[in-house]
C-alpha positions in Angstrom: 10.1 -21.0 55.3 7.4 -18.6 54.0 7.5 -17.3 50.5 8.2 -13.6 49.9 4.9 -11.7 50.2 3.1 -10.7 47.0 0.2 -8.5 46.2 -2.8 -9.2 43.8 -4.9 -6.2 42.8 -8.3 -7.1 41.2 -10.1 -4.7 38.9 -13.8 -5.1 38.5 -15.9 -4.7 35.3 -18.2 -1.9 34.2 -20.9 -0.8 36.6 -19.6 -3.1 39.4 -17.6 -2.6 42.5 -14.5 -3.9 44.2 -16.6 -6.1 46.5 -17.7 -8.2 43.5 -14.1 -9.3 43.0 -13.6 -10.5 46.7 -15.0 -14.0 46.2 -12.3 -14.6 43.6 -9.7 -13.3 46.0 -11.1 -15.6 48.8 -11.0 -18.6 46.5 -7.3 -17.9 45.7 -6.2 -17.1 49.2 -5.7 -20.7 50.4 -3.4 -21.4 47.5 -1.6 -18.1 47.9 -1.2 -17.8 51.7 1.6 -15.2 51.5 -0.4 -13.0 49.2 -2.3 -9.8 50.0 -5.4 -9.0 47.9 -6.9 -5.6 47.1 -10.1 -5.0 45.1 -10.7 -1.2 44.8 -13.7 0.5 43.4 -13.1 2.2 40.1 -12.7 6.0 40.4 -15.7 7.2 38.3 -19.4 6.9 39.1 -22.0 5.9 36.5 -24.1 8.8 35.4 -27.2 6.6 35.8 -27.6 3.6 38.1 -25.3 2.2 40.7 -21.7 1.0 40.2 -18.3 2.3 39.2 -16.4 2.8 36.0 -12.7 2.8 35.1 -13.6 5.0 32.2 -16.7 6.4 30.6 -17.9 4.8 27.3 -19.2 7.6 25.2 -17.2 7.5 22.0 -14.6 10.0 23.4 -12.7 7.6 25.7 -9.6 7.7 23.5 -9.5 11.5 23.1 -6.1 12.5 24.6 -7.5 14.5 27.5 -10.0 11.7 28.4 -7.3 9.0 28.1 -5.0 11.0 30.3 -7.8 11.4 32.9 -8.5 7.6 32.8 -4.8 6.7 33.2 -4.2 9.2 35.9 -7.1 8.0 37.9 -6.0 4.3 37.5 -2.5 5.1 38.4 -3.5 7.0 41.6 -5.6 4.1 42.6 -2.8 1.5 42.1 -0.2 3.7 43.6 -2.2 4.2 46.8 -2.6 0.5 47.2 1.0 -0.4 46.3 2.3 2.3 48.8 -0.1 1.2 51.5 0.8 -2.5 51.2 4.5 -1.8 51.1 5.2 -2.9 47.5 6.5 0.5 46.1 9.9 -1.0 45.3 8.6 -4.6 44.8 6.5 -4.3 41.7 7.7 -7.7 40.4 5.8 -9.2 43.4 2.5 -7.5 42.2 -0.1 -8.9 39.9 -3.0 -7.2 38.1 -6.1 -9.2 37.6 -9.0 -7.6 35.7 -12.3 -8.5 34.2 -13.9 -6.7 31.2 -13.3 -3.0 31.7 -10.9 -3.8 34.6 -8.9 -6.0 32.1 -8.8 -3.2 29.6 -7.3 -0.7 32.0 -4.8 -3.3 33.3 -3.7 -4.1 29.8 -3.4 -0.4 28.9 -1.2 0.1 32.0 1.3 -2.5 30.7 1.0 -1.6 27.0 1.7 2.0 27.7 4.8 1.2 29.7 3.4 2.9 32.9 3.5 -0.2 35.0 5.9 -3.2 35.0 4.5 -5.8 37.4 5.0 -9.5 38.0 2.0 -10.8 36.1 -1.3 -9.7 34.5 -4.4 -11.8 34.1 -7.0 -10.3 31.7 -10.5 -11.9 31.7 -12.8 -10.9 28.8 -10.7 -7.9 27.9 -9.4 -6.1 24.9 -6.5 -3.8 24.1 -7.3 -0.2 23.1 -6.2 0.7 19.6 -2.9 2.3 20.7 0.7 1.3 20.2 2.2 -1.3 22.5 5.4 -0.1 24.2 8.1 -2.8 24.9 9.1 -1.0 28.2 7.1 -3.5 30.3 7.8 -6.6 28.2 9.1 -8.5 31.3 5.5 -8.6 32.5 3.9 -12.0 31.5 0.2 -11.8 30.5 -2.6 -14.4 30.6 -5.7 -13.8 28.5 -8.8 -15.8 29.4 -11.9 -15.3 27.2 -15.2 -17.1 26.8 -15.8 -18.4 23.3 -19.5 -17.4 23.7 -18.8 -13.9 24.9 -21.3 -11.5 23.2 -20.1 -8.4 25.0 -16.4 -8.5 23.9 -15.7 -11.2 21.3 -12.9 -13.6 22.1 -11.0 -12.4 19.0 -10.2 -9.2 21.0 -8.0 -11.3 23.4 -6.4 -13.2 20.5 -5.6 -9.9 18.7 -4.2 -8.3 22.0 -2.1 -11.4 22.7 -0.6 -11.1 19.2 0.1 -7.4 19.6 1.9 -7.9 22.9 3.9 -10.8 21.5 5.0 -8.6 18.6 6.3 -6.1 21.1 8.4 -8.9 22.9 6.0 -9.9 25.6 5.3 -13.5 26.8 1.6 -14.2 26.7 -0.8 -17.1 27.1 -4.3 -17.4 25.7 -7.1 -19.5 27.0 -10.4 -19.5 25.0 -13.1 -21.4 26.9 -15.8 -23.2 25.0 -19.4 -22.6 26.2 -18.4 -19.6 28.4 -19.8 -16.1 28.0 -18.7 -12.7 29.4 -17.7 -13.9 32.9 -15.0 -15.6 34.9 -15.8 -19.3 34.9 -14.5 -21.8 37.6 -12.1 -23.1 35.1 -11.0 -19.6 34.1 -10.4 -18.8 37.8 -8.2 -21.9 38.1 -6.2 -20.8 35.0 -5.7 -17.4 36.6 -4.6 -18.8 39.9 -2.1 -21.2 38.3 -0.6 -18.3 36.3 -0.3 -16.0 39.3 1.2 -18.8 41.4 3.8 -19.6 38.7 5.0 -16.1 38.5 4.6 -14.8 42.1 4.7 -17.8 44.5 
């Protein structure tokens, strides 16, 4: 008998696009045959050069109005996908998977209590310096970070993991030796195993 369907939403990094997350979705699809995948473009355009942003990095990203704009745009994107795929009332069957800036907005969505989903995988992310609400503490979180990451140091994931655990969340942390600011093959396998364990 087939498993209950699930949905994985993948959030790309700064200046990238949803298309760049599709190879990861394709590599997971065989192991998650009952899962649908969505990899949207972030809602904001870069002011110079191609690619999309989940939020502008200009020193004002945590200003209340800017933070509200970022959160509202993220929530509209997710809500559209969840509604379209038929998971409006099935959020425990939904996973967020983000890399870099995509991981930051995914973690903020859980930390703020706006979304309570079945799992989150955060690659090379960090948690904004804001309080962690326990509202979504039933959402398990996997942090995967390269030990050689020069863009966002691995300590950021260690700190975020501790902050979530202090708020009652269950978290796992994988720091990968020799890996930089990217999703390695081993990291992808860690993410797949985590999503399977919570959604499959």
